[in-house]
C-alpha positions as CSV (number, residue, x, y, z in Angstrom):
1,X,50.2,-47.8,-86.3
2,X,47.6,-45.1,-86.1
3,X,48.1,-44.3,-89.8
4,X,47.5,-48.0,-90.7
5,X,44.3,-48.2,-88.5
6,X,43.1,-45.0,-90.1
7,X,43.7,-46.4,-93.6
8,X,41.9,-49.6,-92.7
9,X,38.9,-47.6,-91.4
10,X,38.9,-45.5,-94.5
11,X,39.0,-48.5,-96.8
12,X,36.2,-50.2,-94.8
13,X,34.0,-47.1,-95.1
14,X,34.7,-46.9,-98.9
15,X,33.8,-50.6,-99.2
16,X,30.6,-50.1,-97.3
17,X,29.6,-47.1,-99.4
18,X,30.4,-48.9,-102.6
19,X,28.5,-52.0,-101.5
20,X,25.5,-49.8,-100.6
21,X,25.5,-48.2,-104.0
22,X,26.1,-51.3,-106.1
23,X,23.8,-53.8,-104.4
24,X,20.2,-52.7,-104.6
25,X,18.4,-52.9,-101.3
26,X,15.1,-54.8,-101.3
27,X,13.1,-52.5,-99.1
28,X,9.7,-53.1,-100.7
29,X,7.6,-55.6,-98.7
30,X,5.7,-56.2,-102.0
31,X,8.6,-57.9,-103.8
32,X,8.6,-61.3,-101.9
33,X,4.8,-61.5,-102.2
34,X,4.9,-60.7,-105.9
35,X,7.5,-63.5,-106.4
36,X,5.1,-66.0,-104.7
37,X,2.1,-64.7,-106.7
38,X,4.1,-64.8,-110.0
39,X,5.1,-68.4,-109.3
40,X,1.4,-69.3,-109.3
41,X,0.6,-67.6,-112.6
42,X,0.7,-69.6,-115.8
43,X,3.5,-67.5,-117.4
44,X,1.6,-67.2,-120.7
45,X,2.4,-63.5,-121.0
46,X,-0.8,-63.1,-122.9
47,X,-2.0,-59.7,-121.5
48,X,-5.6,-60.8,-121.0
49,X,-5.4,-59.6,-117.4
50,X,-4.7,-56.1,-118.9
51,X,-1.1,-56.1,-117.7
52,X,2.0,-56.5,-119.9
53,X,2.7,-60.0,-118.6
54,X,2.4,-62.3,-115.6
55,X,5.1,-60.5,-113.5
56,X,3.4,-57.0,-113.8
57,X,0.1,-58.6,-112.9
58,X,1.7,-60.3,-109.9
59,X,3.1,-57.0,-108.7
60,X,-0.2,-55.3,-109.2
61,X,-2.0,-58.0,-107.1
62,X,0.7,-57.7,-104.4
63,X,0.3,-53.9,-104.3
64,X,-3.5,-54.2,-104.1
65,X,-4.0,-52.6,-107.5
66,X,-5.4,-55.7,-109.3
67,X,-7.9,-58.5,-108.3
68,X,-7.0,-62.2,-108.3
69,X,-9.6,-63.2,-110.9
70,X,-8.2,-61.6,-114.1
71,X,-6.2,-64.5,-115.6
72,X,-8.1,-66.7,-118.0
73,X,-5.2,-69.1,-118.7
74,X,-4.8,-69.7,-114.9
75,X,-8.5,-70.4,-114.7
76,X,-10.4,-71.4,-111.6
77,X,-7.4,-73.4,-110.3
78,X,-5.2,-70.4,-110.5
79,X,-7.7,-68.1,-108.8
80,X,-8.1,-70.7,-106.0
81,X,-4.3,-70.9,-105.5
82,X,-4.1,-67.1,-105.4
83,X,-7.0,-66.9,-102.9
84,X,-5.3,-69.5,-100.7
85,X,-2.0,-67.7,-100.8
86,X,-3.5,-64.3,-100.0
87,X,-6.1,-65.5,-97.5
88,X,-8.9,-64.2,-99.7
89,X,-12.3,-65.7,-100.8
90,X,-12.5,-67.4,-104.2
91,X,-14.3,-65.4,-106.8
92,X,-15.0,-66.5,-110.3
93,X,-13.0,-65.4,-113.3
94,X,-14.0,-61.8,-114.4
95,X,-15.5,-62.2,-117.9
96,X,-14.1,-58.8,-118.8
97,X,-10.7,-60.6,-119.2
98,X,-11.9,-63.6,-121.2
99,X,-13.0,-67.2,-120.4
100,X,-11.1,-70.2,-119.3
101,X,-10.3,-72.5,-122.2
102,X,-8.3,-75.8,-122.5
103,X,-4.5,-75.3,-123.1
104,X,-3.6,-74.8,-126.7
105,X,-0.5,-74.1,-128.8
106,X,0.1,-72.3,-132.0
107,X,0.3,-74.4,-135.2
108,X,1.6,-72.9,-138.4
109,X,0.5,-74.2,-141.8
110,X,4.0,-74.1,-143.3
111,X,2.6,-74.5,-146.8
112,X,0.8,-71.1,-146.5
113,X,3.4,-69.2,-144.3
114,X,5.2,-66.5,-146.3
115,X,7.9,-65.8,-143.7
116,X,6.9,-62.3,-142.9
117,X,8.1,-62.6,-139.3
118,X,5.2,-60.7,-137.8
119,X,4.3,-63.6,-135.6
120,X,7.9,-63.8,-134.3
121,X,7.8,-60.1,-133.4
122,X,4.8,-60.5,-131.1
123,X,5.5,-63.8,-129.5
124,X,6.1,-63.0,-125.8
125,X,8.0,-66.3,-125.1
126,X,10.1,-66.6,-128.3
127,X,8.4,-69.9,-129.3
128,X,8.4,-69.2,-133.0
129,X,11.4,-69.9,-135.2
130,X,12.0,-68.5,-138.6
131,X,13.6,-65.9,-140.7
132,X,12.4,-63.4,-143.4
133,X,11.0,-65.2,-146.5
134,X,11.4,-68.6,-144.7
135,X,8.6,-70.6,-143.3
136,X,8.2,-70.5,-139.6
137,X,7.8,-73.2,-137.0
138,X,6.5,-73.3,-133.5
139,X,8.4,-74.8,-130.5
140,X,5.4,-76.4,-129.0
141,X,7.2,-77.0,-125.7
142,X,7.7,-73.3,-125.4
143,X,4.4,-72.0,-126.8
144,X,1.9,-70.9,-124.1
145,X,-1.1,-70.7,-126.5
146,X,-1.6,-67.0,-125.8
147,X,-2.8,-66.4,-129.4
148,X,-1.0,-63.1,-129.8
149,X,0.5,-64.4,-133.1
150,X,-2.9,-64.9,-134.7
151,X,-3.9,-61.3,-135.4
152,X,-0.7,-60.0,-137.1
153,X,-0.5,-62.9,-139.5
154,X,-1.4,-61.5,-143.0
155,X,-2.2,-64.9,-144.5
156,X,-4.0,-66.6,-141.6
157,X,-1.7,-69.5,-141.5
158,X,-1.6,-69.8,-137.7
159,X,-4.2,-71.6,-135.6
160,X,-4.5,-72.7,-132.0
161,X,-4.8,-76.4,-131.4
162,X,-4.5,-78.8,-128.4
163,X,-0.9,-79.5,-127.7
164,X,0.5,-82.8,-129.1
165,X,0.8,-85.6,-126.7
């Protein structure tokens, strides 16, 4: 009986140890706040805020390393939502990061596209379909209008336009 109880205690201790090692503990008080901040951001992943995407920007805001007015795609409405969430005063968009513009999507002139795939390689949301030496197309429902595909295009066949209705 004592051997069985010892075996059960040993197995319970091993299970607790394994659970502790396999399941990461969320000890950072910043994570839940970063989740709420990230939910308010436009998810364009454009980098205009000077962070690699919306999630890193949200984490920087939560940690106090970034201000709430660095997201041009979120614009005034986004800054107001962040200010309300964080209990801060509204401040206008920092022009160092760009200006607020209406929503756009990438449009590819398929007659000019040479199928180089350079736009596909830089699209942060995988909104461009195509293959080498084949014309590309944009999934307008997925495109965030970040404009990152414009610069690498060697034939200037990509433009930003208002989204189709």
